[in-house]
Every structure is written in structure tokens, then in C-alpha cells.
C-alpha positions as CSV (number, residue, x, y, z in Angstrom):
1,M,-88.1,46.0,-6.4
2,S,-86.1,47.6,-9.1
3,H,-82.7,47.7,-7.2
4,N,-81.3,50.8,-8.6
5,S,-80.4,52.4,-5.2
6,F,-77.5,51.8,-3.0
7,G,-77.0,52.5,0.7
8,H,-79.0,53.0,3.9
9,L,-78.7,56.4,5.4
10,F,-76.6,57.8,2.6
11,R,-78.4,56.4,-0.3
12,F,-78.2,57.1,-3.9
13,T,-80.2,56.0,-7.0
14,T,-78.9,56.1,-10.5
15,W,-81.0,56.4,-13.6
16,G,-80.4,56.6,-17.3
17,E,-78.9,54.4,-20.2
18,S,-75.8,54.4,-22.3
19,H,-77.4,55.9,-25.4
20,G,-80.3,57.7,-23.8
21,P,-80.5,61.5,-23.7
22,A,-78.8,61.7,-20.2
23,L,-78.1,59.8,-17.0
24,G,-77.7,60.9,-13.4
25,A,-78.0,60.1,-9.8
26,V,-80.2,61.3,-6.8
27,V,-78.3,61.3,-3.6
28,D,-80.5,61.2,-0.5
29,G,-79.5,61.3,3.2
30,C,-76.7,63.9,2.7
31,P,-76.4,66.3,5.8
32,P,-77.2,69.9,5.3
33,G,-74.5,72.7,5.3
34,L,-71.8,70.9,3.3
35,E,-70.1,73.1,0.7
36,I,-70.4,71.7,-2.7
37,N,-70.7,72.8,-6.3
38,E,-70.5,71.5,-9.8
39,S,-66.8,72.1,-10.2
40,W,-66.2,69.8,-7.2
41,V,-68.2,67.0,-8.8
42,Q,-66.7,67.6,-12.1
43,S,-63.3,67.1,-10.9
44,F,-63.9,63.4,-10.1
45,L,-66.0,62.9,-13.4
46,D,-63.0,64.1,-15.4
47,K,-60.9,61.3,-14.1
48,R,-63.4,58.7,-15.4
49,K,-64.6,60.2,-18.6
50,P,-63.9,58.4,-21.8
51,G,-61.6,59.3,-24.7
52,Q,-58.6,60.6,-22.5
53,S,-56.1,58.2,-24.1
54,K,-55.7,55.6,-26.8
55,F,-56.1,52.9,-24.0
56,T,-59.7,53.7,-23.3
57,T,-62.9,54.0,-25.5
58,Q,-62.7,56.7,-27.9
59,R,-66.3,57.7,-27.3
60,R,-66.0,61.5,-26.6
61,E,-68.2,62.6,-23.7
62,P,-67.5,65.8,-21.7
63,D,-69.5,64.3,-18.8
64,A,-70.4,67.7,-17.8
65,V,-72.5,67.5,-14.6
66,K,-75.6,69.7,-13.7
67,I,-76.8,69.9,-10.1
68,L,-80.6,70.2,-10.4
69,S,-81.6,70.1,-6.6
70,G,-80.4,69.9,-3.0
71,V,-77.8,72.6,-3.2
72,F,-78.6,76.4,-2.4
73,E,-76.0,79.0,-2.3
74,G,-73.3,76.5,-2.5
75,K,-74.3,74.3,0.4
76,T,-76.4,71.2,0.7
77,T,-79.8,71.8,2.0
78,G,-80.5,68.2,3.5
79,T,-82.9,67.4,0.6
80,P,-82.2,65.0,-2.2
81,I,-79.4,66.1,-4.5
82,S,-80.2,65.4,-8.1
83,M,-77.5,65.4,-10.7
84,M,-77.7,65.0,-14.4
85,I,-75.0,64.2,-17.1
86,E,-76.1,64.4,-20.7
87,N,-75.0,62.0,-23.4
88,T,-73.6,63.8,-26.5
89,D,-71.6,61.2,-28.5
90,Q,-73.8,58.1,-28.9
91,R,-73.5,56.1,-32.1
92,S,-76.4,53.8,-31.8
93,K,-76.0,52.6,-35.3
94,D,-72.8,50.8,-34.2
95,Y,-75.0,48.3,-32.4
96,S,-77.8,47.6,-35.1
97,D,-76.0,44.3,-35.9
98,I,-76.6,42.9,-32.5
99,A,-80.1,44.0,-32.0
100,K,-81.2,40.3,-31.9
101,R,-77.7,38.7,-31.4
102,Y,-76.5,38.0,-27.9
103,R,-72.9,39.2,-27.3
104,P,-71.1,36.4,-25.4
105,G,-70.0,37.6,-22.0
106,H,-72.4,40.5,-22.0
107,A,-75.8,40.9,-20.3
108,D,-77.7,40.7,-23.5
109,F,-79.1,37.2,-22.9
110,T,-79.9,37.6,-19.2
111,Y,-81.6,41.1,-19.5
112,D,-83.7,39.5,-22.4
113,A,-84.5,36.6,-20.3
114,K,-85.5,38.7,-17.2
115,Y,-87.4,41.5,-18.9
116,G,-88.4,40.2,-22.2
117,I,-86.9,43.4,-23.7
118,R,-83.5,45.0,-23.8
119,D,-82.0,48.2,-25.0
120,Y,-79.2,46.8,-27.3
121,R,-77.6,50.3,-27.9
122,G,-74.3,50.2,-26.1
123,G,-75.9,47.7,-23.6
124,G,-78.5,50.2,-22.2
125,R,-78.7,50.0,-18.5
126,S,-76.0,47.3,-18.2
127,S,-73.4,49.6,-19.8
128,A,-70.5,50.9,-17.8
129,R,-71.8,54.3,-18.8
130,E,-74.1,54.2,-15.7
131,T,-71.0,54.5,-13.5
132,A,-70.5,58.1,-14.3
133,A,-73.5,58.7,-12.0
134,R,-71.9,56.8,-9.1
135,V,-68.8,59.0,-9.5
136,A,-71.0,62.1,-9.0
137,A,-72.6,60.4,-6.0
138,G,-69.1,59.6,-4.5
139,A,-68.1,63.2,-5.0
140,V,-70.9,64.0,-2.6
141,A,-69.9,61.3,-0.2
142,R,-66.4,62.8,0.0
143,K,-67.9,65.9,1.5
144,V,-69.7,63.8,4.2
145,I,-66.5,61.9,5.2
146,D,-64.3,65.0,5.2
147,G,-60.9,64.2,6.5
148,V,-60.9,60.6,5.2
149,N,-58.6,60.2,2.2
150,V,-59.9,57.8,-0.4
151,R,-57.7,56.9,-3.4
152,A,-57.0,54.0,-5.7
153,A,-54.7,52.6,-8.2
154,L,-54.3,50.0,-10.9
155,V,-52.2,47.3,-9.5
156,Q,-52.4,44.7,-12.3
157,I,-53.2,44.5,-16.0
158,G,-53.4,41.0,-17.4
159,P,-50.5,39.0,-15.9
160,H,-48.4,42.1,-15.2
161,R,-48.5,43.3,-11.5
162,V,-46.9,46.5,-10.1
163,D,-43.7,46.3,-7.9
164,R,-44.8,47.4,-4.5
165,D,-41.3,48.4,-3.7
166,R,-41.7,51.0,-6.3
167,W,-45.2,52.2,-5.2
168,D,-45.5,56.1,-5.5
169,W,-48.9,57.7,-5.0
170,D,-47.7,60.7,-6.7
171,A,-47.1,58.7,-9.9
172,V,-50.8,57.6,-10.0
173,N,-51.9,60.7,-11.9
174,D,-48.8,60.9,-14.1
175,N,-49.7,58.1,-16.5
176,P,-52.8,56.9,-18.4
177,F,-53.3,53.9,-16.2
178,F,-53.5,55.3,-12.7
179,C,-50.3,53.2,-12.0
180,P,-48.3,53.8,-8.8
181,D,-45.3,52.1,-10.4
182,P,-43.7,54.4,-13.1
183,V,-41.7,51.4,-14.5
184,M,-44.6,49.2,-14.8
185,A,-46.7,51.9,-16.4
186,K,-44.2,52.0,-19.3
187,R,-44.5,48.2,-19.7
188,W,-48.3,48.4,-19.6
189,E,-48.1,50.8,-22.4
190,D,-46.4,48.5,-24.8
191,Y,-48.6,45.4,-23.7
192,L,-51.9,47.2,-24.2
193,N,-50.8,48.6,-27.6
194,G,-50.6,45.0,-28.7
195,I,-54.0,44.2,-27.1
196,R,-55.6,47.2,-28.7
197,R,-54.3,46.5,-32.1
198,A,-55.4,43.0,-32.1
199,G,-58.9,44.2,-31.3
200,S,-58.8,42.2,-28.0
201,S,-59.0,43.1,-24.3
202,V,-57.6,42.3,-21.0
203,G,-58.5,42.3,-17.4
204,A,-57.2,44.2,-14.4
205,V,-57.0,44.6,-10.5
206,I,-57.7,47.9,-8.7
207,E,-56.7,48.6,-5.2
208,V,-58.7,51.2,-3.1
209,V,-57.2,52.6,0.1
210,A,-59.1,54.7,2.7
211,E,-57.0,56.5,5.2
212,N,-57.9,58.3,8.5
213,V,-61.1,56.0,8.9
214,P,-61.9,56.2,12.7
215,E,-62.4,53.1,14.8
216,G,-65.9,51.8,15.1
217,W,-67.5,52.2,11.8
218,G,-69.5,49.2,10.7
219,A,-71.6,46.8,12.6
220,P,-71.6,43.1,13.5
221,I,-73.1,40.3,11.5
222,Y,-75.3,41.8,8.6
223,G,-73.9,45.3,8.7
224,K,-70.3,44.7,8.4
225,L,-68.2,47.5,6.8
226,D,-66.1,45.0,4.7
227,Q,-69.4,43.3,3.6
228,D,-70.8,46.5,2.2
229,I,-67.5,47.3,0.5
230,A,-67.6,44.0,-1.2
231,S,-71.2,44.5,-2.2
232,A,-70.4,48.0,-3.6
233,F,-67.4,46.7,-5.6
234,M,-69.3,43.7,-6.9
235,S,-72.0,46.0,-8.1
236,I,-69.6,47.7,-10.5
237,N,-69.8,46.5,-14.2
238,A,-67.5,43.6,-15.1
239,V,-66.2,43.0,-11.5
240,K,-65.8,39.3,-10.8
241,G,-63.8,39.2,-7.5
242,V,-63.2,41.3,-4.3
243,E,-60.8,40.9,-1.4
244,I,-60.3,42.9,1.7
245,G,-56.8,43.3,3.3
246,N,-54.6,40.3,2.2
247,G,-57.7,38.5,0.9
248,F,-57.2,35.2,-0.6
249,E,-53.5,35.2,0.4
250,A,-54.8,34.5,3.9
251,A,-55.6,31.0,2.8
252,A,-52.0,30.3,2.0
253,I,-50.3,31.5,5.3
254,T,-50.5,30.4,9.1
255,G,-52.2,32.1,11.9
256,E,-49.1,33.6,13.2
257,E,-48.3,35.2,9.9
258,N,-51.8,36.4,9.4
259,A,-52.4,38.0,12.9
260,D,-52.0,41.7,13.1
261,E,-50.2,42.1,16.4
262,I,-50.9,45.3,18.6
263,R,-48.7,47.2,20.8
264,M,-49.2,50.5,22.9
265,G,-47.9,53.5,21.2
266,A,-47.6,57.2,22.4
267,D,-51.1,57.9,21.2
268,G,-52.8,54.6,21.8
269,P,-52.9,51.1,20.3
270,E,-50.6,50.6,17.3
271,F,-50.9,47.6,14.8
272,L,-47.7,46.1,13.7
273,S,-49.4,45.1,10.2
274,N,-52.5,45.4,8.4
275,K,-53.4,42.1,6.8
276,A,-57.1,42.4,8.0
277,G,-57.3,45.7,5.7
278,G,-58.5,47.8,8.5
279,V,-61.6,45.8,9.4
280,L,-62.1,43.4,12.2
281,G,-65.3,41.6,12.9
282,G,-66.9,44.0,10.4
283,I,-65.9,47.1,12.3
284,S,-63.2,49.6,11.3
285,S,-60.0,49.3,13.5
286,G,-58.5,52.8,12.7
287,Q,-56.0,51.4,10.2
288,P,-56.3,52.2,6.5
289,V,-59.2,50.3,5.0
290,V,-57.7,48.4,1.9
291,A,-59.7,46.5,-0.6
292,R,-59.2,45.2,-4.2
293,F,-61.4,44.2,-7.0
294,A,-60.8,42.2,-10.2
295,V,-62.3,43.4,-13.5
296,K,-62.8,40.9,-16.4
297,P,-61.8,41.6,-19.9
298,T,-64.6,43.5,-21.9
299,S,-66.3,41.0,-24.1
300,S,-66.6,43.6,-26.8
301,I,-63.8,42.3,-29.1
302,L,-63.2,42.0,-32.8
303,T,-62.6,38.3,-32.8
304,P,-65.9,36.4,-33.7
305,R,-67.4,34.4,-30.9
306,R,-70.0,31.9,-31.1
307,S,-73.5,32.9,-29.9
308,I,-77.2,32.6,-30.8
309,T,-79.9,35.1,-31.7
310,S,-83.1,35.8,-29.8
311,D,-84.9,33.5,-32.2
312,G,-82.7,30.6,-31.4
313,E,-80.3,30.8,-34.5
314,E,-76.5,29.9,-34.0
315,V,-74.3,32.8,-35.1
316,D,-70.8,34.3,-34.8
317,V,-70.8,37.7,-33.2
318,M,-68.0,40.3,-33.6
319,T,-68.8,43.5,-31.7
320,K,-68.3,46.8,-33.4
321,G,-68.2,50.3,-31.8
322,R,-65.9,52.0,-29.5
323,H,-64.6,49.9,-26.6
324,D,-61.9,49.9,-23.7
325,P,-59.1,47.4,-24.4
326,C,-59.0,47.4,-20.5
327,V,-62.0,48.6,-18.7
328,G,-60.1,48.4,-15.5
329,I,-58.3,51.6,-16.3
330,R,-61.5,53.7,-15.8
331,A,-62.8,51.7,-13.1
332,V,-60.2,53.3,-10.7
333,P,-62.2,56.5,-10.0
334,I,-65.4,54.4,-9.8
335,G,-63.8,52.2,-7.0
336,E,-62.9,55.4,-5.1
337,A,-66.5,56.6,-5.4
338,M,-68.0,53.4,-4.2
339,M,-65.6,53.2,-1.2
340,A,-66.5,56.8,-0.4
341,C,-70.3,56.1,-0.5
342,V,-69.9,53.1,1.8
343,L,-67.9,55.0,4.3
344,A,-70.4,58.0,4.2
345,D,-73.2,55.5,4.9
346,H,-71.4,53.8,7.8
347,M,-70.4,57.1,9.3
348,L,-74.0,58.2,9.4
349,R,-75.2,54.8,10.7
350,H,-72.4,54.8,13.4
351,R,-73.5,58.3,14.4
352,G,-77.2,57.4,14.5
353,Q,-76.5,54.3,16.7
354,V,-73.8,55.4,19.2
355,G,-73.8,59.2,18.9
């Protein structure tokens, strides 16, 4: 099994490498008759593409998408939707020095150990470049879950967290960090300038919120909605942790504090809080679905780190090339895409089981 596909009824397969001629996605299971075009998909890819600020990699890729199949006269046909994004700004020579050297913290060693061969140019298949294809698949998924609003924000860079009392969704697209706190966005700018000039990197936390998710999506035991969200987020490059709702905070509070109490409202049951993150027993409760994931600092840094070569020689490795001082910034639209894909899959699974 190659493990390049995600989902059950709404399923996508990504293909391509960081420095290959192109990459893309094939989306299968999309219902027919949904209006979609390249401009729609492109609007989401433009949020993720590199080189948009000094705080992301300076690789210049237009990430222009081409829809090759599955759409006719502006509508989905119910057949596989194939999308392609050409690579146009590769600098493979930047990676010649690490052709036999394993970069600490990267997948170089493990890919070599598993396959006996690796594409060292930008990490090949292990590169975050692959996630452009996921964003394209997520754009299709949003059409499937029309009416559900999926959005994300960067809530922490390094030790610096946003102030939730200043949370403003309108501010998210007004700064280079997708930050909902305008004050913290200014502080992050100074902080990341120092990280970038030092040739170092730092981690981040992204919060993804899906609103208007109906009750009932998800299934018990091995088909839980939050289980699949966690799997989706953990599949993103550099992600090392996921939490749903209040997550690890739940371990530090009492049952009285953690329980989301319910009362009857004018339109039905109303929850008085949402510590569960909109999922109970693996099934959506009708509240906003809230999840967060932590992204590690990229290991592509200018400070030499100790490692070995594929021949067993001990060496120091300093990674050249164009890299993000904080990969978490461009992970925001990727998190949105993966949430949308999970919800689209569970919507179709719910409809298939209970009508």
C-alpha cells in the first residue's frame, strides 16, 4: 500500500515531488452538479503559495492550477477530478550538498531506511510542497459542504500567544501571519525578523474552526469525526500535536468545569460552553468544531547540526536553500483544507448511512 490517499467516500490522492515538473491531486467521490472552476480553486491556493512575504520561503511559485478532468461546463460530473500545479522555480542545485547527508529533523534518514532511495531535492515527496495539492482538494470539499464555514488562524508563534480578548476574524487576512490579534501580529513581526536574520526557525500553533456543522456527522468507535480530524492534521508536514476543543487543558480541570451544560433554547438545545470542540462521542453536536495543531520549527537552518552520511560518516550539516522561518504561517490554509476534506467525507458517510 502506498498511502498517498486520504478519505473514504470523499477521497483524494496527491502526487508529485517538490522539485519534479508538477504535482497535483485526484479527487474521487465528489457528487455531480456542483459549480466549480479554476478560479475558485486558485483563490485558496493563493493563500498558501510561497514568496508572499519575507516571513515565508522566497521560492516564487505561482501555484497556477489546471483542472484536467471531472468538470464539464463549470460543473462536477461525478467522475474523478484531476488537478495539476506545475513547479516553475526549483533550485535543485541548492540541495547537492545533502545528496548523501541526512539533515537532522528531516525525513532524509527514514526515507532512505524505508525505500533505499530518496529524492534529496527539497525533500522530494516529504516536502511541504505536497500540501499545495491538498489545498486544491480542500477547495473541492468546500463545495460539497456548502453552508459550512471553515476558517483558521495562527494563534501562537514560539512562546508568543494571541490574546483571545482581542480576537478579530476580520484581521486574519490583514497581516502576513493569518493572526486574529492585530497587536500580537505586530509583535510577531519583530520576533520573526530576529529569527529570520539569525537563519533559525520557530514553531507555531494553528486553530481551525468549522461553523454550521449539523448534528450527527461522525460515527462511534472507529469512525469518529474528531479521530479523522486528528489523523488529517497529523498527516500535514511538521505537525507534532493535535487537540480537539480544550484538548490538553481538560487534564488540568475538574469534571464540573469541563462539562458543556445544556439548556433548551427557542430553537432547540443550547450548549452553555464548547470545551468538547463540537464533538461528543465522535459525533458532531451542532456546535462549532474546533481543533488545533502544533507545527515544529523547520529543521532547515543555517546553524550547523551534527549528523551522518549514508555511508556512515559523521558530519555537520548546514541547510542551504530557501526556507520558512516559521512553516506554521503557510499551514493555516492547509489546516482549513484538511478540515474541509474530513467534513465532506463525513457528510457523505452520514448521508449514506442514515439518509
